[in-house]
C-alpha positions as a Markdown table, in Angstrom:
| # | Residue | x | y | z |
|---|---|---|---|---|
| 1 | Met | -0.4 | 0.5 | -0.1 |
| 2 | Leu | 1.0 | 3.7 | -0.9 |
| 3 | Thr | 2.1 | 5.8 | 1.8 |
| 4 | Lys | -0.2 | 8.2 | 2.4 |
| 5 | Arg | 1.4 | 12.6 | 1.4 |
| 6 | Ile | 1.5 | 14.8 | 4.3 |
| 7 | Ile | 2.4 | 18.5 | 3.1 |
| 8 | Pro | 2.0 | 21.8 | 4.5 |
| 9 | Cys | 0.8 | 24.4 | 2.4 |
| 10 | Leu | 2.0 | 28.2 | 2.6 |
| 11 | Asp | -1.0 | 30.4 | 1.0 |
| 12 | Ile | 1.0 | 33.6 | -0.4 |
| 13 | Lys | 0.2 | 37.4 | -0.1 |
| 14 | Asp | 2.4 | 39.8 | -0.6 |
| 15 | Gly | 5.6 | 38.1 | 0.5 |
| 16 | Arg | 4.5 | 36.5 | 3.3 |
| 17 | Thr | 2.4 | 33.4 | 4.6 |
| 18 | Val | -0.9 | 33.7 | 5.6 |
| 19 | Lys | -4.1 | 31.9 | 6.1 |
| 20 | Gly | -8.1 | 32.7 | 6.2 |
| 21 | Val | -11.4 | 31.2 | 6.4 |
| 22 | Asn | -13.8 | 30.4 | 2.9 |
| 23 | Phe | -10.6 | 32.3 | 1.4 |
| 24 | Val | -11.4 | 35.7 | 4.0 |
| 25 | Gln | -9.9 | 37.0 | 6.8 |
| 26 | Leu | -6.5 | 37.2 | 6.1 |
| 27 | Arg | -4.4 | 37.0 | 8.5 |
| 28 | Asp | -0.1 | 36.4 | 9.0 |
| 29 | Ala | 1.4 | 33.4 | 9.6 |
| 30 | Gly | 5.3 | 33.9 | 9.0 |
| 31 | Asp | 8.0 | 33.5 | 6.7 |
| 32 | Pro | 7.6 | 31.2 | 3.6 |
| 33 | Val | 11.1 | 30.3 | 4.2 |
| 34 | Glu | 11.5 | 29.9 | 7.4 |
| 35 | Leu | 8.7 | 27.9 | 7.5 |
| 36 | Ala | 9.5 | 26.0 | 4.8 |
| 37 | Lys | 12.7 | 24.4 | 6.0 |
| 38 | Ile | 10.9 | 23.7 | 8.9 |
| 39 | Tyr | 8.7 | 21.6 | 7.3 |
| 40 | Ser | 11.6 | 20.3 | 5.3 |
| 41 | Asp | 13.2 | 19.7 | 8.9 |
| 42 | Glu | 10.0 | 18.0 | 10.2 |
| 43 | Gly | 9.3 | 15.5 | 7.4 |
| 44 | Ala | 7.1 | 17.1 | 5.9 |
| 45 | Asp | 6.1 | 15.0 | 2.3 |
| 46 | Glu | 6.5 | 17.2 | 0.1 |
| 47 | Leu | 5.6 | 21.2 | 0.5 |
| 48 | Val | 3.1 | 23.2 | -1.6 |
| 49 | Phe | 3.6 | 27.6 | -1.5 |
| 50 | Leu | 0.2 | 28.6 | -3.7 |
| 51 | Asp | 0.7 | 33.1 | -4.3 |
| 52 | Ile | -2.5 | 33.4 | -3.9 |
| 53 | Thr | -3.1 | 36.4 | -5.6 |
| 54 | Ala | -1.6 | 36.3 | -8.5 |
| 55 | Thr | -4.4 | 35.4 | -10.8 |
| 56 | Val | -6.0 | 38.1 | -8.9 |
| 57 | Asp | -3.4 | 40.6 | -9.4 |
| 58 | Lys | -3.3 | 39.6 | -13.1 |
| 59 | Arg | 1.1 | 39.0 | -11.9 |
| 60 | Lys | 3.4 | 36.2 | -12.3 |
| 61 | Thr | 4.3 | 34.5 | -8.6 |
| 62 | Leu | 7.5 | 35.5 | -7.1 |
| 63 | Ala | 10.2 | 33.8 | -8.7 |
| 64 | Glu | 12.9 | 35.3 | -6.5 |
| 65 | Leu | 11.8 | 33.6 | -3.1 |
| 66 | Val | 10.7 | 30.2 | -5.0 |
| 67 | Thr | 14.7 | 30.4 | -5.4 |
| 68 | Lys | 14.6 | 30.7 | -1.7 |
| 69 | Val | 12.0 | 28.6 | -0.4 |
| 70 | Ala | 13.7 | 26.2 | -2.4 |
| 71 | Lys | 17.3 | 26.5 | -1.5 |
| 72 | Ala | 16.2 | 25.6 | 2.1 |
| 73 | Ile | 13.9 | 22.3 | 1.7 |
| 74 | Asn | 14.6 | 18.5 | 0.5 |
| 75 | Ile | 11.4 | 17.7 | -0.4 |
| 76 | Pro | 9.5 | 17.7 | -4.0 |
| 77 | Phe | 7.8 | 21.7 | -4.0 |
| 78 | Thr | 4.6 | 22.2 | -6.0 |
| 79 | Val | 4.2 | 26.2 | -7.4 |
| 80 | Gly | 1.2 | 27.6 | -8.1 |
| 81 | Gly | -0.5 | 31.3 | -8.6 |
| 82 | Gly | -0.6 | 33.2 | -11.6 |
| 83 | Ile | 1.1 | 30.7 | -13.7 |
| 84 | Ser | -1.1 | 30.6 | -17.0 |
| 85 | Thr | 1.8 | 29.5 | -20.0 |
| 86 | Val | 4.8 | 27.1 | -21.0 |
| 87 | Glu | 6.9 | 30.4 | -20.8 |
| 88 | Asp | 5.8 | 30.3 | -16.5 |
| 89 | Val | 6.2 | 26.8 | -15.9 |
| 90 | Lys | 9.9 | 27.0 | -17.4 |
| 91 | Ile | 10.7 | 29.9 | -15.4 |
| 92 | Leu | 10.1 | 27.9 | -12.0 |
| 93 | Leu | 10.7 | 25.3 | -12.7 |
| 94 | Gly | 14.6 | 26.6 | -13.1 |
| 95 | Ala | 13.5 | 28.4 | -10.1 |
| 96 | Gly | 13.3 | 25.0 | -8.0 |
| 97 | Ala | 9.4 | 24.0 | -8.5 |
| 98 | Asp | 9.6 | 20.4 | -8.5 |
| 99 | Lys | 5.8 | 20.2 | -9.6 |
| 100 | Ile | 3.1 | 23.8 | -10.7 |
| 101 | Ser | 0.0 | 24.2 | -10.3 |
| 102 | Ile | -2.3 | 25.8 | -12.4 |
| 103 | Asn | -6.5 | 26.5 | -11.5 |
| 104 | Ser | -8.2 | 29.8 | -12.6 |
| 105 | Ala | -5.5 | 29.5 | -16.6 |
| 106 | Ala | -6.8 | 25.6 | -16.2 |
| 107 | Val | -10.3 | 26.3 | -16.4 |
| 108 | Lys | -10.2 | 29.3 | -19.5 |
| 109 | Asn | -7.9 | 27.4 | -22.1 |
| 110 | Pro | -8.2 | 23.6 | -21.2 |
| 111 | Lys | -6.1 | 22.7 | -23.7 |
| 112 | Leu | -2.9 | 24.2 | -21.4 |
| 113 | Ile | -3.0 | 21.0 | -19.9 |
| 114 | Asp | -2.5 | 18.6 | -22.3 |
| 115 | Glu | -0.1 | 21.7 | -23.3 |
| 116 | Met | 2.5 | 22.0 | -20.3 |
| 117 | Ala | 2.1 | 17.7 | -19.7 |
| 118 | Ala | 3.7 | 17.3 | -23.1 |
| 119 | Glu | 6.4 | 19.9 | -22.2 |
| 120 | Phe | 7.1 | 19.4 | -18.8 |
| 121 | Gly | 6.1 | 15.2 | -18.3 |
| 122 | Ser | 2.5 | 14.9 | -15.9 |
| 123 | Gln | 4.5 | 14.2 | -12.8 |
| 124 | Cys | 4.6 | 18.1 | -12.8 |
| 125 | Ile | 1.3 | 19.1 | -13.4 |
| 126 | Val | -1.3 | 20.0 | -10.8 |
| 127 | Val | -4.4 | 20.8 | -11.2 |
| 128 | Ala | -5.5 | 23.0 | -8.5 |
| 129 | Ile | -9.9 | 22.2 | -8.4 |
| 130 | Asp | -11.2 | 24.9 | -5.9 |
| 131 | Thr | -15.3 | 23.9 | -5.2 |
| 132 | Arg | -18.5 | 24.9 | -2.8 |
| 133 | Asn | -21.2 | 22.5 | -2.9 |
| 134 | Val | -24.3 | 24.9 | -3.9 |
| 135 | Asp | -27.6 | 23.8 | -3.9 |
| 136 | Gly | -26.3 | 20.1 | -3.9 |
| 137 | Ile | -23.9 | 20.2 | -6.5 |
| 138 | Asp | -19.9 | 21.0 | -7.0 |
| 139 | Phe | -19.3 | 23.6 | -8.9 |
| 140 | Val | -15.5 | 25.0 | -10.1 |
| 141 | His | -14.9 | 28.1 | -8.7 |
| 142 | Thr | -11.8 | 30.8 | -9.9 |
| 143 | His | -9.2 | 33.3 | -9.0 |
| 144 | Gly | -8.6 | 32.0 | -5.8 |
| 145 | Gly | -12.9 | 31.7 | -4.9 |
| 146 | Arg | -14.0 | 34.4 | -6.7 |
| 147 | Lys | -15.4 | 33.4 | -9.5 |
| 148 | Pro | -18.9 | 31.3 | -9.6 |
| 149 | Thr | -18.3 | 28.6 | -12.8 |
| 150 | Leu | -20.5 | 26.1 | -14.2 |
| 151 | Leu | -18.7 | 24.2 | -14.2 |
| 152 | Lys | -19.4 | 20.2 | -12.2 |
| 153 | Thr | -16.0 | 19.8 | -10.1 |
| 154 | Gln | -17.0 | 15.7 | -11.3 |
| 155 | Ala | -17.2 | 16.3 | -15.1 |
| 156 | Trp | -14.3 | 19.1 | -14.9 |
| 157 | Ala | -11.6 | 16.6 | -12.7 |
| 158 | Lys | -12.7 | 14.0 | -15.4 |
| 159 | Glu | -12.2 | 16.2 | -18.3 |
| 160 | Val | -8.5 | 16.9 | -16.1 |
| 161 | Asn | -7.8 | 13.2 | -15.9 |
| 162 | Glu | -7.6 | 12.9 | -19.1 |
| 163 | Arg | -5.7 | 15.9 | -20.3 |
| 164 | Gly | -2.9 | 15.0 | -18.5 |
| 165 | Ala | -2.7 | 16.5 | -15.4 |
| 166 | Gly | -0.7 | 13.8 | -12.9 |
| 167 | Glu | -2.3 | 15.7 | -9.4 |
| 168 | Ile | -5.6 | 17.1 | -8.6 |
| 169 | Leu | -5.5 | 19.0 | -5.8 |
| 170 | Leu | -8.5 | 19.5 | -4.0 |
| 171 | Thr | -9.6 | 22.6 | -2.5 |
| 172 | Ser | -13.5 | 22.4 | -0.9 |
| 173 | Met | -14.3 | 26.7 | 0.2 |
| 174 | Asp | -16.8 | 25.3 | 2.1 |
| 175 | His | -14.7 | 23.2 | 4.7 |
| 176 | Asp | -11.7 | 25.7 | 4.4 |
| 177 | Gly | -10.6 | 26.8 | 7.6 |
| 178 | Thr | -12.7 | 26.0 | 9.7 |
| 179 | Lys | -11.7 | 22.8 | 11.2 |
| 180 | Ser | -14.3 | 21.2 | 11.5 |
| 181 | Gly | -12.8 | 18.3 | 8.4 |
| 182 | Phe | -12.4 | 17.8 | 4.9 |
| 183 | Ala | -15.4 | 17.1 | 2.9 |
| 184 | Asn | -14.9 | 13.8 | 2.4 |
| 185 | Glu | -17.4 | 12.8 | 0.1 |
| 186 | Ile | -16.3 | 15.1 | -2.6 |
| 187 | Thr | -12.9 | 13.6 | -2.6 |
| 188 | Ala | -14.1 | 10.0 | -1.7 |
| 189 | Glu | -15.9 | 10.2 | -5.2 |
| 190 | Leu | -13.1 | 12.2 | -7.2 |
| 191 | Ser | -10.6 | 9.7 | -5.5 |
| 192 | Ser | -13.1 | 6.3 | -6.8 |
| 193 | Met | -13.2 | 7.6 | -10.1 |
| 194 | Leu | -10.0 | 8.5 | -11.6 |
| 195 | Ser | -7.2 | 6.7 | -12.4 |
| 196 | Ile | -5.2 | 10.2 | -10.6 |
| 197 | Pro | -3.9 | 11.0 | -7.1 |
| 198 | Val | -5.7 | 14.0 | -5.7 |
| 199 | Ile | -4.8 | 15.5 | -2.7 |
| 200 | Ala | -7.9 | 16.5 | -0.6 |
| 201 | Ser | -7.7 | 20.8 | 1.0 |
| 202 | Gly | -9.6 | 22.2 | 2.9 |
| 203 | Gly | -11.1 | 21.2 | 7.2 |
| 204 | Ala | -8.0 | 20.1 | 9.0 |
| 205 | Gly | -8.2 | 20.7 | 12.1 |
| 206 | Thr | -8.2 | 17.7 | 14.2 |
| 207 | Met | -5.5 | 14.5 | 13.8 |
| 208 | Pro | -8.8 | 12.4 | 13.3 |
| 209 | His | -9.6 | 14.4 | 10.6 |
| 210 | Phe | -6.8 | 13.2 | 8.6 |
| 211 | Lys | -7.6 | 9.5 | 9.7 |
| 212 | Asp | -10.5 | 10.2 | 7.9 |
| 213 | Val | -9.2 | 12.0 | 4.2 |
| 214 | Phe | -7.4 | 9.5 | 4.0 |
| 215 | Thr | -9.7 | 6.5 | 4.5 |
| 216 | Phe | -13.8 | 7.5 | 4.1 |
| 217 | Gly | -12.5 | 10.8 | 1.8 |
| 218 | Lys | -10.1 | 7.4 | 0.2 |
| 219 | Ala | -7.5 | 10.9 | -0.3 |
| 220 | Asp | -4.0 | 10.6 | -1.4 |
| 221 | Ala | -2.3 | 13.3 | -0.4 |
| 222 | Ala | -4.2 | 15.8 | 2.7 |
| 223 | Leu | -3.0 | 19.6 | 2.7 |
| 224 | Ala | -3.0 | 21.8 | 5.7 |
| 225 | Ala | -2.0 | 25.1 | 6.2 |
| 226 | Ser | -3.0 | 26.7 | 10.0 |
| 227 | Ile | -2.8 | 23.5 | 12.1 |
| 228 | Phe | 0.5 | 23.3 | 11.2 |
| 229 | His | 1.5 | 27.1 | 10.7 |
| 230 | Phe | 0.5 | 27.8 | 14.1 |
| 231 | Lys | 1.9 | 24.8 | 15.5 |
| 232 | Glu | -1.8 | 22.9 | 16.6 |
| 233 | Ile | -0.7 | 20.2 | 15.3 |
| 234 | Pro | 2.9 | 19.3 | 14.5 |
| 235 | Val | 4.1 | 17.0 | 11.9 |
| 236 | Pro | 5.9 | 13.8 | 12.7 |
| 237 | Gln | 3.1 | 13.9 | 15.7 |
| 238 | Leu | 0.5 | 13.5 | 13.0 |
| 239 | Lys | 2.2 | 10.8 | 11.0 |
| 240 | Gln | 2.5 | 8.7 | 13.7 |
| 241 | Tyr | -0.6 | 8.8 | 15.0 |
| 242 | Leu | -1.5 | 7.9 | 11.1 |
| 243 | Gln | 0.8 | 4.6 | 11.8 |
| 244 | Asp | -0.9 | 3.3 | 15.2 |
| 245 | Glu | -4.0 | 4.3 | 12.9 |
| 246 | Gly | -2.7 | 1.8 | 10.4 |
| 247 | Ile | -2.1 | 4.1 | 7.8 |
| 248 | Pro | 1.4 | 3.7 | 6.3 |
| 249 | Thr | 2.8 | 7.2 | 6.4 |
| 250 | Arg | 6.9 | 7.7 | 6.0 |
| 251 | Leu | 8.3 | 8.2 | 9.1 |
């Protein structure tokens, strides 16, 4: 059985790590380079770095900061935010990213997924899906969750899979920052339906929430931010707990 991955997420705004609730009410959570090094040293499996206002501000992810983070860590590193061309990907991979995450640009131009997968390999391409349940239907949102679309989450995930993405980062906007648990139902639905790994994001508050998303949610990896940034759950303790509960992790 494959080990389950624990992935801290650095949401970056103006060069600082921030965290909010339901994608708003952002508060400062520290220096991204320092946090990245701590997570790498503590045994996190990967790190995700999202420049959360890059698409909204129509500017590119901070390649310089990416380089600093990459030099401080020795674990796989995914970067997202404002990436819309093959050239953007080249710059970020050159700056030290191992994978890139695209969201709004992929919704706007789905062929971008095919192009990026062909150029860099599927293993480099993560498609982030921000989903919100509206009257019982899951819809994709873009631009840091600000813009609702008419795309149904399940149909979009299937298309992303077929177009050559290597992974899906699924964030439930309804659960984000609430610490009430992951959106296990839709996570399980996508995990069962797709041939690529699903990273669950949004809602982590306790160690049992991680156990639930790996068992009921069938996720391949779980991503969280505030519980790690504010030292509520240390990564080593979480991984030991999961191991004790029969969920394989890399200790």
